[in-house]
N, C-alpha and C positions, 0 to 999 in steps of 0.2 A: 504492499500498498504504500504511497505516495505523500511525501509532507504536503504534499498541499490540501490532499482531500484531509489530512487532519486538521488542518486549520477551520478555525470557527468563523463562519461569516460574519463577514461586516456588518454591524448593529448602525443603522442609519439615526442619529439623535435629530427628532423634530425638532425644527426651529419654532420656537413661540413666538407667535405675532405681536409687538408691542400693543398694551393697552390703550383705545383712541381718548384722548385728553378730555377732561371736561370743558373745555371750552374749545371744541376743534372748528376747523374752517365752517365744518359740515352743520355741526351741532349751533354755531351762530346762526349760519343760515335759517335753520328751524326757527330760531326765535326773531332773526330780523325782517327774514320775508314778510308776515303777516302784518309788521306794522307799516309797511308801505309798498312793495310789488305785487304782495298777495291779499292786499288787506281783506278783511271778512265783509265791511261794508262797503267801501267806497270801489271795491273789482269784482267780489263775489256779489255784492247786492244781497248779505245778510242781515236777521238783525236789525230791519231799518223799522219795525213796529215801534220800537223801546226809543228806538232814536230820535223818532216823531216825539213820542206822548213824555215822557220823562225829562225833557233837556230847558224848559220850562226855567230852571235856577241851577245852578253849579253846587250844591249842596246835594241835592235828592239826586242828582248824575252821578255826584262820587260814589256815593254811595251805591247807585248802581252797581257800578263799573269793578268795585271792588266784590260785591257780590257775586258778579259773571265772574271775576278772573278766579275765584273762590273755588265756583260751582265747574268751571272746564278742567281746571288743573285738578282738584281731587278727584272729579268724575274722571279724569285721564289716567291719572293714578293706580284707580282702584280698576278699572277696567284693564288698563294692560297687565296689570299682577294677574289677573284670572283670566286673561282670553284665551288660554288654552282649555280654558277647563266651562270654557261656553258653549252648548250646543250651537249652532248656525242655526237652526229654525227661530231659534230664541231670542237670538243676540240683541235684535232693538229691544223686545220685551224687561229683558235683564239689563239693557241701556238706560232703557226710561225710569224703571226700577229705583236706580242707582241715582239718578239726575234728579228724580223727584224725593228721593231722602236727603239730597243737599240740600235742594233745595228749600225743603221741610224747615232743617236745620236753620238755614239762612233767615228763614222766615218768623222761628220764636226767637234767636237770638235780638232779633230788630223789636220783634212784639215786647221784648224782656227788657234790655236795656235802651233802647230807642225809639219807641211808641210812639212820637209826635212824625218822626221820616218813614214810621213802617205805615201811617194813616196815610201820608202823601204820594208813598209809593204803590198802596190798595194792592191789587192783584197785578199790578206788573212784574212783581217780585215773583208771583206764581207761575208767570208766562215764559220763565228763563227755563221752566221743564221742556217747553214747543220751542224754545229760540233754537234753529237753524243750525248757527255756528256750536253749538256745544255737542248736536247729537253729528254733524257733520265730520269735528275732530273726532270722537271717539268711533264711528265707522270707517276714517279715511287714513288714522293716524295711528290709536291706540290699540285696535285691535289687532296690529301689525307690529308692532313697534317696545321698546323695551320700555321698564318705568321711566329711567330717568329722559330719556326724551320726548316721551308723551307728557312729563312733565311741562318740558322746556316748550313744546310744541303748544300744551294749554297755556303756560303766561303769553307765548309769544301772540297769539290770538285773543286771548283774553286782554292785554294790552292793547294792541290793534283796534280792537273794538274800541275799549276805554276813550283812546287818546282823541278819538272822532266824537265818540259824544261827548266828550269833554269840550273841546272844539265848539261844537253847535252850541251846546249849554253856554259858553261863555261870551256867544255874540249876543242870543237871544236875550240873556240875562242884561248883560251892558246894553243893548240898545231897545230894550223892552222894557228894563225897570231903572235902567240907568245906574243899576249896582252890579258888583259881581262878589258872591257871597255874601248879599247882601248889605253891603260895603258899599255906599254913594260915591262911586268916582268923580262923576260929574259935577257933584258938591264939593269933595277935596280939591279940584284943581280950578275952584272957583265959576265952574259955571252951571248953576245952582238953574238958570234957565233952558239951560240945555233939553230941546224937547224929544220925548223917547217915540218909541215907533211902536203902538197897539198892534202893528201885523205882527211883531216877534213873538206877541205872548200868544199866537193862538201857530195852530198846526201848520199853516200857509209859509210863514216865518220860518219854519224847523224844512220845510223840501226848500224853500231856497235858501238857505243857507249849507242843507247837506247837499243840493245840486251843484252850487257854487264849488265847495269841497271837491266833490266826485270830478268835477271839469279841470280842475289845477292839479290834481292829483294824478289822473292819466296824461292829459298834456305834459305831464313831469316825465311820467314814467312809459311815456309813449306808449302804452296801452289799449288796443283798440278792440272793440266787442267783435264776435264773430259770429 
């Protein structure tokens, strides 16, 4: 028997791929794209109802923004964690059940600690359950991606929604009531007789401001509707 036959076969060492950085380029895109180039309101045209209904004042708009961001992030996380356990035929029901649970928690927290704002927002908090942005992210992203990436996606989509409705609310409150967070801006700068625009406190004003935002952003990004 030759010495070559007695030699042990070579064992190839597996080369471990380096772990992806927490804020790699791909993950930064997950957060950044919904803020601008793939914004859920101005590009995807989702969540329009709340953008028009609760943006008369900055304060309720801010509370609504925090509520939506919280629901998207935690629902994305939960769905991503259990995605391999959910039967395909009932996945929508499971997603709705998780969203409804989180929305109920948000509603109860508002009722317990911020009752005045709970009365202002009313049914709009409950309508987060049917918000297409939340359902869309669960179905399109969380069902197919890991928890950390799903959290980033939820943050990106939530903040993309939030900054748009906050901008709408800023202009509506400023020109409709002459204030920002109930601070009388025009009086503070010596323009106490500055006329407010009643159109801004109506839903038509919200349509106008949102339409201008969509036009400006799509012009900037070069997005064309197909």
